[in-house]
C-alpha positions in Angstrom: 162.5 171.9 126.6 164.0 172.9 123.2 160.8 174.2 121.8 160.1 176.7 124.7 157.5 176.9 127.6 155.6 179.9 126.0 154.9 177.5 122.8 153.7 174.9 125.0 151.7 177.2 127.0 149.9 178.5 123.7 149.3 175.1 122.7 147.5 174.1 125.7 145.4 177.1 126.0 144.3 176.5 122.3 143.7 172.9 122.9 141.4 173.5 126.1 139.7 176.4 124.7 138.3 174.4 121.8 137.7 171.3 124.1 135.6 173.5 126.4 133.5 174.8 123.3 133.2 171.4 122.0 131.7 170.0 125.4 129.3 172.7 125.6 126.0 171.1 125.1 127.0 168.9 122.2 123.5 168.0 120.0 124.2 164.2 120.2 124.7 163.8 123.7 128.0 163.4 126.1 128.6 160.0 125.1 129.1 160.3 121.6 131.2 163.4 122.1 133.3 161.7 124.6 133.9 158.7 121.9 134.9 161.5 119.4 137.4 163.5 121.4 138.8 160.5 123.4 141.7 160.3 121.0 142.7 163.8 121.6 142.8 163.4 125.4 144.9 160.2 124.9 147.2 162.0 122.8 147.6 164.9 125.2 148.4 162.4 128.2 151.0 160.6 126.2 152.8 163.6 124.9 152.7 165.2 128.3 153.9 162.2 129.9 156.7 161.4 127.6 157.9 164.8 126.6 161.2 164.9 128.8 162.1 161.7 127.0 161.1 162.6 123.7 160.2 165.9 122.7 159.0 166.3 119.1 159.5 169.5 116.8 156.9 172.2 116.8 155.6 171.4 113.4 154.5 168.0 114.6 152.9 169.5 117.7 150.9 172.4 115.8 149.6 169.6 113.5 148.7 167.3 116.1 146.6 170.3 117.6 144.8 170.7 114.6 143.9 167.3 114.3 142.6 167.7 117.9 140.4 170.6 116.7 139.0 168.2 113.7 138.2 165.8 116.5 136.6 168.2 118.8 134.5 169.6 116.1 133.2 166.5 115.1 132.5 165.7 118.7 130.4 168.6 119.0 128.3 168.5 115.9 128.9 164.7 115.0 130.9 164.0 111.5 127.3 163.4 109.9 126.0 166.8 111.0 129.0 169.1 110.9 127.3 172.6 109.9 129.9 173.7 107.1 129.9 170.4 105.4 126.1 170.1 105.5 126.2 173.3 103.5 128.7 171.7 101.3 126.6 168.7 100.7 123.3 170.6 100.1 125.0 173.4 97.9 126.7 171.0 95.5 124.2 168.2 95.7 126.4 165.8 97.2 125.0 162.4 98.7 126.4 163.0 102.2 128.2 165.1 104.6 132.1 164.5 104.0 133.5 165.9 107.2 134.2 162.4 108.2 136.5 162.0 105.0 138.5 164.9 106.5 138.7 163.4 109.7 140.2 160.1 108.4 142.5 162.0 105.9 143.8 163.8 108.8 144.2 160.6 110.5 146.6 159.8 108.2 148.2 163.0 107.4 149.1 163.8 111.0 150.4 160.4 112.7 152.3 160.0 109.5 154.7 162.7 110.5 154.8 161.7 114.1 155.8 157.9 113.1 158.2 159.4 110.8 159.9 161.5 113.2 160.0 158.9 115.8 161.4 156.3 113.4 164.1 159.0 112.4 165.2 160.3 115.6 165.1 157.0 117.3 167.1 155.5 114.5 164.4 152.6 114.2 164.8 152.7 110.4 167.8 153.8 109.1 167.1 153.4 105.2 165.1 156.6 103.8 164.1 154.2 100.8 162.1 152.0 103.1 160.9 154.9 105.5 157.9 156.2 103.9 156.7 152.8 102.9 156.8 151.5 106.5 155.2 154.7 107.8 152.5 154.4 105.3 152.1 150.5 106.4 152.1 151.4 109.9 149.3 153.9 109.3 147.2 151.6 107.4 147.5 149.2 110.2 146.5 152.0 112.6 143.6 152.9 110.3 142.4 149.2 110.3 142.5 148.7 114.0 140.4 152.1 114.5 137.7 150.6 112.4 138.0 148.0 114.9 137.4 150.0 117.7 134.4 151.8 116.0 133.1 148.2 115.4 133.3 147.3 119.0 131.9 150.3 120.4 129.0 150.2 118.0 128.2 146.6 118.9 128.7 147.3 122.9 126.6 150.4 123.0 123.8 149.5 120.5 122.0 152.7 118.9 124.0 154.7 121.1 127.1 154.1 118.8 125.4 154.8 115.9 126.4 158.5 115.6 130.2 157.5 116.3 130.1 155.0 113.7 128.6 157.7 111.4 128.2 155.5 108.1 125.5 157.6 106.8 124.0 154.7 104.9 127.3 153.9 102.8 128.3 150.3 102.8 131.7 151.2 101.7 132.1 153.7 104.7 134.9 151.6 106.6 137.0 151.0 103.3 136.6 154.8 102.6 137.9 155.6 106.0 141.1 153.4 105.7 141.8 155.0 102.1 141.4 158.5 103.1 144.1 157.7 105.9 146.0 156.0 103.2 145.7 159.0 101.0 146.5 161.6 103.8 149.6 159.6 105.0 151.1 159.7 101.2 150.2 163.5 100.7 151.7 164.3 104.1 155.0 162.4 103.3 155.2 163.8 99.8 154.7 167.4 100.6 156.3 168.0 104.2 159.1 165.4 104.3 161.7 168.2 103.4 160.3 170.9 105.6 160.0 167.9 108.3 163.9 167.1 107.9 165.1 170.7 108.2 162.9 171.0 111.5 164.4 167.9 112.8 168.0 169.0 111.8 167.4 172.4 113.5 166.2 170.9 116.7 168.6 168.2 117.0 171.6 171.0 116.4 170.0 172.9 119.4 169.0 175.9 117.6 
């Protein structure tokens, strides 16, 4: 493994430490907690099972870790009751807790580089002119499908799924979620593409 065993050990220790904190008596109950942290567990299983066939750059793994932290914090407190964002809401007189907006921004920001790296290194998209466009469209499709999942879970679980849905009375919550994912992917590609290219080149050269 080009990234080194110590790096992966540190990533896993951090991941499971925050996961353990997140799972300790979550106020909304373990059903909501499981729904919120489930994507992080799925990502861990997929990345661990495929790492020998395709190893990402350190940059991508670190970003995935921080995205997992966002999910785990949201799972513990629920997105609508995240304490820091409650304080921001109350201090600035905002209408709602905006932690879910951060979560959906990260849903675009981090997977954009995951998709970008896979497309580049697998030579799926040869044209750099179209690369960013296709990555953003891919993320929009992913964001839309995730909203389907939230909808289906809410229908299947009734009131138990309300905390997972987390609309906070906003009729445009679904549209905002997809829009924040869209913005997150654009910001990521705009500001990190050059750094990402250097990391990919360094990894492929074996440095």
